[in-house]
C-alpha positions in Angstrom: -4.2 19.9 3.4 -6.9 17.8 1.8 -6.7 14.8 4.2 -8.3 13.5 7.3 -6.6 12.3 10.5 -8.3 9.4 12.2 -7.3 8.9 15.8 -7.8 5.3 16.8 -9.3 4.8 20.3 -9.4 1.0 19.8 -12.7 0.5 18.0 -13.3 -2.6 15.9 -14.8 -0.2 13.4 -11.9 2.2 13.0 -10.8 0.7 9.7 -14.3 1.0 8.4 -14.1 4.8 9.1 -11.0 4.9 6.9 -12.9 2.9 4.2 -15.8 5.2 4.1 -13.5 8.3 3.9 -11.5 6.7 1.1 -14.7 5.7 -0.7 -15.6 9.4 -0.7 -12.3 10.0 -2.5 -10.7 11.8 0.4 -7.3 10.6 1.7 -7.0 9.7 5.4 -4.6 8.0 7.8 -5.1 6.1 11.0 -2.9 6.9 14.0 -3.2 5.9 17.6 -5.2 8.2 19.9 -2.0 9.0 21.7 -0.9 11.0 18.7 -3.8 13.3 19.7 -1.7 14.4 22.7 1.1 15.6 20.4 -0.1 19.0 19.1 3.1 19.4 17.1 2.3 16.2 15.2 -1.2 17.3 14.4 -0.1 20.7 13.2 2.6 19.1 11.0 0.0 16.6 9.6 -2.2 19.6 8.9 -5.5 17.7 8.5 -8.6 19.2 7.0 -10.4 17.4 9.9 -9.9 15.0 12.7 -12.1 11.9 13.5 -11.9 10.4 17.0 -13.0 6.7 16.7 -15.0 4.6 19.1 -13.4 2.2 21.5 -14.1 -0.4 24.2 -12.9 1.6 27.2 -14.7 3.8 29.6 -13.3 7.4 29.8 -12.9 6.8 33.6 -10.5 3.8 33.3 -6.8 4.3 34.1 -4.9 4.3 30.9 -7.9 4.8 28.6 -7.2 6.5 25.3 -7.2 10.3 25.5 -6.1 13.4 23.6 -4.9 16.9 24.5 -7.9 19.1 25.1 -6.0 21.8 23.3 -6.8 19.9 20.1 -10.3 21.4 20.3 -8.8 24.9 20.2 -6.9 24.5 16.9 -9.8 25.4 14.8 -9.6 22.0 13.0 -13.0 20.4 12.6 -13.5 17.3 14.8 -16.0 14.5 14.5 -16.1 12.4 17.6 -17.7 8.9 17.3 -19.1 6.9 20.3 -16.2 6.7 22.8 -14.7 9.7 21.0 -17.8 11.7 21.8 -17.7 10.6 25.4 -14.1 11.6 25.6 -14.8 15.1 24.2 -17.6 15.5 26.7 -15.4 14.3 29.6 -12.5 16.6 28.6 -14.7 19.7 28.1 -16.9 19.6 31.2 -19.8 17.4 30.2 -21.5 14.8 32.5 -20.5 11.3 31.4 -22.0 8.4 33.4 -22.4 4.6 33.2 -25.6 3.9 31.3 -28.3 2.0 33.3 -28.7 -0.2 30.2 -26.0 -0.9 27.7 -27.0 0.2 24.2 -25.7 -2.3 21.7 -27.2 -2.9 18.2 -29.9 -1.0 16.3 -31.3 2.1 18.0 -33.5 5.0 17.0 -32.1 8.5 17.2 -34.3 11.6 16.9 -32.6 14.5 15.1 -33.2 17.5 17.3 -31.5 20.0 15.1 -31.1 19.7 11.3 -27.9 21.2 9.9 -24.2 20.5 10.6 -23.8 16.7 10.5 -27.5 16.4 9.9 -27.7 18.9 7.0 -30.4 17.6 4.6 -32.2 15.7 7.4 -35.8 16.6 8.4 -36.1 18.2 11.8 -37.3 15.6 14.4 -36.6 12.8 11.9 -36.1 9.4 13.5 -33.1 7.6 12.1 -31.9 4.1 12.6 -28.3 3.8 13.8 -25.9 1.2 15.2 -24.9 1.8 18.8 -22.3 0.2 21.0 -21.7 1.9 24.3 -22.0 1.3 28.0 -21.6 4.9 29.1 -23.7 7.8 28.1 -23.7 11.6 28.3 -26.4 13.0 30.7 -25.4 16.6 30.2 -23.5 18.2 27.3 -20.4 20.3 28.1 -20.8 24.1 28.3 -21.4 25.7 24.9 -22.5 22.4 23.2 -26.0 22.0 21.8 -27.8 18.6 21.8 -28.6 17.7 18.1 -29.8 14.2 18.6 -31.2 11.9 21.3 -32.4 8.4 21.8 -34.5 6.6 24.5 -31.4 5.4 26.2 -29.1 8.4 25.5 -30.4 11.9 26.1 -27.3 13.3 24.3 -26.9 11.0 21.3 -25.4 13.8 19.2 -24.0 17.3 19.9 -22.1 20.2 18.4 -20.3 23.2 19.7 -22.0 26.6 19.5 -19.1 28.3 17.8 -16.3 25.8 17.1 -16.4 23.0 14.5 -16.6 20.2 17.0 -19.3 17.5 16.5 -20.1 14.2 18.2 -22.4 11.2 17.7 -22.9 8.4 20.2 -23.4 5.9 17.4 -21.4 4.5 14.4 -22.1 6.3 11.1 -19.4 4.2 9.4 -21.2 0.9 9.6 -23.8 -0.3 7.1 -26.3 -0.8 9.9 -26.6 3.0 10.1 -28.4 3.6 6.8 -27.8 7.3 6.6 -24.3 7.2 8.1 -22.8 8.0 4.7 -24.7 11.3 4.6 -23.4 12.2 8.0 -19.8 11.5 7.0 -20.2 13.3 3.7 -21.5 16.4 5.6 -18.5 16.3 7.8 -16.0 15.8 5.0 -17.3 18.3 2.5 -19.6 20.8 4.1 -17.7 21.1 7.4 -14.1 20.3 6.5 -14.2 21.6 3.0 -12.4 18.5 1.5 -12.1 18.0 -2.2 -12.8 14.4 -3.5 -9.4 14.0 -5.3 -8.2 10.7 -3.8 -8.3 8.6 -7.0 -6.2 5.7 -8.4 -4.5 8.1 -10.8 -3.6 10.5 -8.0 -2.3 7.7 -5.9 -0.1 6.4 -8.7 1.3 9.8 -9.4 2.2 10.4 -5.8 3.6 6.9 -5.1 5.7 6.8 -8.3 7.3 10.0 -7.3 7.9 8.8 -3.7 9.5 5.5 -4.9 11.7 7.3 -7.4 13.0 9.6 -4.7 13.5 6.8 -2.2 15.4 4.5 -4.5 17.5 7.2 -6.0 19.3 7.2 -9.4 21.6 4.2 -8.9 20.1 1.6 -6.5 18.2 -1.5 -7.7 15.2 -3.2 -6.2 13.9 -6.8 -6.1 10.3 -7.8 -5.8 8.8 -10.9 -4.4 6.4 -11.8 -7.1 3.8 -14.3 -6.0 1.4 -14.3 -9.0 -1.4 -12.6 -7.0 -2.8 -9.1 -7.6 -1.0 -7.5 -4.6 2.6 -8.3 -5.7 1.7 -7.6 -9.4 0.4 -4.1 -8.7 3.3 -3.4 -6.4 5.8 -4.5 -9.1 4.0 -2.5 -11.8 4.2 0.6 -9.6 7.9 0.2 -8.8 8.6 -0.6 -12.5 6.9 2.6 -13.5 9.1 4.5 -11.1 12.5 2.9 -11.7 12.1 0.8 -14.9 14.6 -2.0 -15.6 16.3 -1.4 -12.2 13.6 -3.7 -10.8 14.1 -7.5 -10.9 11.2 -9.7 -9.9 12.0 -13.0 -8.2 9.4 -15.7 -8.1 10.2 -18.3 -5.5 8.4 -21.6 -6.1 8.2 -22.8 -2.5 6.3 -26.0 -3.5 3.2 -24.6 -1.7 1.5 -23.3 -4.9 -1.8 -24.2 -6.5 -1.9 -26.6 -9.5 0.0 -25.2 -12.5 0.6 -21.8 -10.8 4.3 -21.6 -11.5 3.7 -22.0 -15.3 0.9 -19.5 -15.3 3.1 -16.9 -13.5 5.9 -17.3 -15.9 3.6 -17.0 -18.9 1.5 -14.1 -17.7 4.0 -11.8 -16.1 6.6 -12.1 -18.8 4.1 -11.5 -21.5 2.0 -8.7 -19.9 4.4 -6.8 -17.7 7.7 -7.2 -19.6 9.6 -7.5 -16.3 12.9 -9.1 -15.5 11.6 -12.3 -13.9 13.8 -14.9 -12.2 12.2 -18.2 -11.2 13.7 -20.1 -8.3 12.7 -23.7 -7.5 13.0 -24.0 -3.7 10.5 -26.8 -3.1 12.8 -29.1 -1.2 14.1 -26.2 0.9 10.7 -25.2 2.2 9.4 -28.7 2.7 12.5 -29.5 4.8 12.0 -26.6 7.2 8.3 -27.3 7.5 8.7 -31.0 8.3 6.8 -31.9 11.4 5.6 -28.3 12.1 1.9 -28.1 13.0 1.6 -24.6 14.7 0.4 -22.1 12.1 2.4 -19.2 13.5 5.5 -21.3 13.4 4.7 -22.2 9.8 4.4 -18.6 8.9 7.7 -17.7 10.7 9.7 -20.4 9.0 8.2 -19.7 5.6 9.0 -16.0 6.0 12.6 -16.6 7.0 13.2 -19.3 4.3 11.6 -17.0 1.7 14.2 -14.3 2.5 17.0 -16.9 2.4 15.9 -17.9 -1.0 15.7 -14.2 -2.0 19.2 -13.5 -0.8 20.6 -16.4 -2.9 18.8 -15.1 -5.9 19.8 -11.5 -5.3 23.4 -12.4 -5.5 22.9 -13.1 -9.2 21.3 -9.7 -9.8 23.8 -7.2 -11.1 24.1 -3.8 -9.5 23.5 -2.4 -6.0 20.3 -4.1 -4.7 19.1 -1.9 -1.8 15.4 -2.5 -1.7 12.8 -5.3 -1.4 9.3 -4.7 -2.8 6.4 -6.3 -1.1 2.6 -6.2 -1.7 1.6 -5.7 1.9 -1.9 -4.3 2.2 -3.7 -2.3 4.9 -5.7 -5.3 6.2 -2.4 -7.3 6.6 -1.0 -4.5 8.7 -4.2 -4.1 10.8 -4.5 -7.8 11.6 -0.8 -8.3 12.3 -0.5 -5.4 14.7 -2.5 -2.5 15.9 -2.7 0.2 13.2 0.2 2.6 13.6 0.8 1.3 17.1 -2.8 1.8 18.3 -4.7 -0.1 20.9 -6.4 -2.7 18.7 -5.6 -6.5 19.2 -3.3 -8.6 17.0 -5.3 -11.3 15.2 -2.5 -13.2 13.4 0.9 -12.6 11.9 0.9 -12.1 8.1 3.7 -13.6 6.1 4.6 -10.2 4.5 4.3 -8.3 7.8 5.5 -10.3 10.7 7.3 -13.2 9.0 10.5 -11.3 8.0 13.5 -11.6 10.1 14.9 -8.5 11.8 18.3 -8.4 10.1 16.8 -7.9 6.6 19.6 -6.8 4.2 17.3 -4.5 2.2 15.0 -1.6 3.0 11.4 -2.4 2.4 9.2 -0.7 -0.3 5.6 -1.4 0.4 3.7 0.9 -2.0 0.3 -0.6 -1.2 0.6 -0.6 2.6 -2.2 2.0 3.1 -4.6 0.5 0.6 -7.5 -1.9 0.9 -7.9 -4.8 -1.6 -10.5 -3.1 -3.8 -8.3 0.0 -4.0 -5.4 -2.1 -5.1 -7.6 -3.6 -7.9 -8.5 -0.1 -9.0 -4.9 0.9 -9.1 -4.0 -2.2 -11.1 -6.6 -1.4 -13.7 -5.3 2.2 -13.9 -1.8 0.8 -14.5 -3.2 -1.3 -17.4 -2.8 -4.8 -15.8 -4.9 -7.5 -17.4 -8.1 -8.5 -15.7 -6.9 -12.1 -15.2 -4.4 -10.6 -12.8 -6.5 -7.8 -11.3 -9.6 -9.9 -10.7 -7.9 -12.9 -9.2 -8.9 -14.2 -5.8 -6.4 -13.5 -3.0 -3.9 -16.1 -2.2 -1.8 -16.1 1.0 2.0 -15.7 1.0 2.5 -19.0 2.9 0.4 -20.7 0.2 -1.1 -24.1 0.8 1.0 -24.6 4.0 -1.7 -22.8 6.0 -4.5 -24.7 4.2 -2.9 -28.1 5.0 -3.9 -28.2 8.7 -1.3 -30.0 10.7 2.0 -31.3 9.2 2.9 -30.3 5.6 4.0 -33.1 3.4 4.4 -33.4 -0.4 1.6 -36.0 -0.6 -0.9 -33.9 1.4 0.0 -30.9 -0.7 -0.6 -32.8 -3.9 -4.0 -34.0 -2.6 -5.1 -30.5 -1.7 -3.9 -29.1 -5.1 -6.2 -31.5 -6.9 -9.2 -30.7 -4.7 -8.6 -26.9 -5.0 -8.2 -27.2 -8.8 -11.6 -29.0 -9.1 -13.3 -26.5 -6.8 -12.1 -23.4 -8.7 -12.8 -25.0 -12.1 -16.4 -25.7 -11.1 -16.8 -22.2 -9.7 -15.7 -20.7 -13.0 -17.8 -23.1 -15.0 -20.9 -22.0 -13.0 -20.1 -18.3 -13.7 -19.7 -17.6 -10.0 -16.0 -16.7 -9.8 -16.4 -12.9 -9.9 -19.2 -13.0 -7.3 -16.9 -14.5 -4.8 -14.1 -12.7 -2.9 -12.1 -15.8 -2.2 -12.6 -19.5 -2.6 -10.3 -22.3 -1.5 -10.1 -25.8 -0.1 -8.6 -26.8 3.3 -7.2 -30.3 4.1 -8.3 -31.2 7.6 -6.1 -33.2 10.0 -8.7 -35.9 10.4 -10.0 -38.9 8.6 -13.5 -40.3 8.4 -15.1 -43.6 7.6 -16.7 -44.0 4.2 -18.0 -46.5 1.8 -16.8 -46.8 -1.8 -17.6 -49.7 -4.1 -19.2 -51.7 -1.2 -15.9 -51.4 0.7 -14.9 -49.5 3.8 -12.6 -46.4 3.4 -10.8 -44.3 6.0 -9.8 -41.2 4.2 -9.3 -37.4 4.6 -12.0 -34.8 5.1 -11.7 -31.5 3.1 -13.4 -28.3 3.9 -14.5 -25.8 1.2 -14.5 -22.1 1.9 -16.0 -19.3 -0.2 -16.7 -15.8 1.1 -18.0 -12.5 -0.1 -16.3 -9.3 1.1 -15.5 -5.7 0.1 -12.0 -5.4 1.5 -11.2 -8.5 3.5 -11.8 -6.8 6.8 -15.2 -8.5 7.2 -16.6 -11.3 5.2 -19.7 -13.5 4.9 -19.9 -17.1 3.6 -21.1 -17.5 0.0 -24.5 -19.2 -0.4 -23.8 -21.6 -3.3 -26.7 -23.0 -5.3 -27.2 -26.5 -3.8 -26.8 -28.2 -7.1 -23.4 -26.5 -7.7 -22.1 -27.4 -4.3 -23.3 -31.0 -4.7 -21.6 -31.4 -8.0 -18.3 -30.0 -6.6 -18.5 -32.5 -3.7 -19.2 -35.4 -6.0 -16.3 -34.6 -8.4 -13.8 -34.2 -5.5 -14.8 -37.5 -3.9 -14.8 -39.4 -7.1 -11.7 -37.9 -8.7 -9.3 -37.3 -5.7 -8.0 -40.5 -4.2 -7.7 -40.2 -0.5 -10.8 -38.0 0.1 -14.2 -39.4 1.1 -15.9 -36.5 2.8 -16.4 -32.8 1.9 -17.8 -30.2 4.2 -18.6 -26.5 3.6 -17.6 -23.7 5.9 -20.6 -21.4 6.8 -18.8 -19.1 9.3 -18.5 -15.3 8.8 -15.6 -13.0 9.6 -15.8 -12.1 12.5 -15.9 -14.3 14.5 -13.9 -16.5 12.2 -11.0 -15.4 9.9 -11.2 -16.0 6.2 -8.2 -18.5 6.2 -8.3 -21.4 8.7 -4.8 -20.7 9.9 
C-alpha cells in the first residue's frame, strides 16, 4: 500500500519524521518500535517502506527498543535514522561502540557514494546535518557499503549491497539538516515508489466513509463544539457523513473569552447549519474548580464536569445517541501519552485526551486524531468552512482555567477576559494576527507594587504570550515591534482595573510549553 510505517524508538524528533512524510503527501503512521518485533503486524500493515526513528538509548542497554531482524528480509525498504541505524548495524553484525566524543548539533558529513538516499548529490559533497548520538558505528555490517562519513563517525551513512536497507547517523527530518528533505524524498519516491496522494480531499473521502460505516444507519452522534477550528472541522466531517443525525452541544463553562458564546451561536448556526444546543453551565464549573490550584486537577475536573453536562444535554436529544465526536489532534495525543504506546515521555494531560472519565457512555469518534493543526486547517478549507473559523488561533479545551494560574474565581476570569480582549484586538489592529500561531494572556498568582495617580497600588501581574509555529509541536516566541507591545501594555494597565504590570513571555517550546499550565 501507499503508506509508510514509522517505528518509534523514543526520539524527540519522531513526530517531525511524520510531518515531513505528510508534507510530501504520503500517508504514514507512528507505532512503537516493539511493533517491529511483530512480523504479522508489519505484513498486515503492508507498508511501502519502514522508517526506524532515533532514540535516547544505547543499543547495549537492557530493554532498549529493538525490532525483529527478520524485518530486514521482508523486501520492504527500510530507512534507519540515528539510533535506528545503530540498531540495524547491531542486529546485522556491525561494530557499534561508544563514541569517544558525543556528536550533538551541527556536523559535516561527506557523501562517499552518490545515489540511493543521496541521489542528486555530488560525489564527495560535504553536507551540513544535525546529529545527536553518543554511540557510533566503527565497522558496517557484512554486505553494507559506507555512503557517508564525518570526522567523528566513520560510518555516518550506509546501504545494503542488494537489499533496500539504508541508514543515516543524523536527522534528515529537522530543519538544521538543510538537504534532509531531498534525502527523505529519495527514500519515499525513488526507493519506496510512493505516490503523493495524501491530500485533504483524499482524507475527507476516506474519513467520511469510515465514520458512516462506524455509526451505521440508525445511531446518532453528539459533538462537543468549542468554537475553535478543531471541533468545527470534526463536526463538519461527521455532518457530511451522517447529516442531521449529528447534534452539536456547546457547553458554556464560564471559562470562555469575551463574547465567545455569542460568536459561536452566530457563526456556527449561520455557516454550518448544524443542530446546535447551547448549555449554560458556568456555575457548575466554577463550583467544582473552587480552591483548585493544581493544573492537572483542573483539567481532570473540567473533563469530568464537561461530560456530566454533556450527559444532561444528551438526554434531550431524540434517538439513539451512541457516539461522542471530539476534535483531538495528533499533538494532543503525543503530549498526553507516548504515540501509540511508544517510549516517549508524557508532557501533560490534554482535556480531550486524558480528561475523560473511564465509564464514558458513548464511543468516541476522533476524526482528526492523526492530523497536525495545519493539516486540519487544510481539511477545513476543503470542507468549505469560513476563514474566520479555519484561521482562528487555537484555544484550549479547559479555557481560561489554565490561564488563570492558581485558584479560578469569577472575578479573576473577568479580569483576564478584558486583558485578553485588548491584547487580541490590538494584534488584529496591527495586522499581525495571521503571522502568529497563538496569542493569549495569563493571569499570574502574584501582585506587584505600582504607582497610579501619585498613589500606591498593589495589583495583579499579567503575562502576554505569542508564538509562531507550524504544528504546535515546537514553537518560538513572536518578536513584536516594540511600539505595538508598548501600546498593548499601556492599554491593559490603563483600562483594566486590578492590573499594574505587564510582562512578555520570550521562551520557546521546548523547553517551555505553549500554554503555562
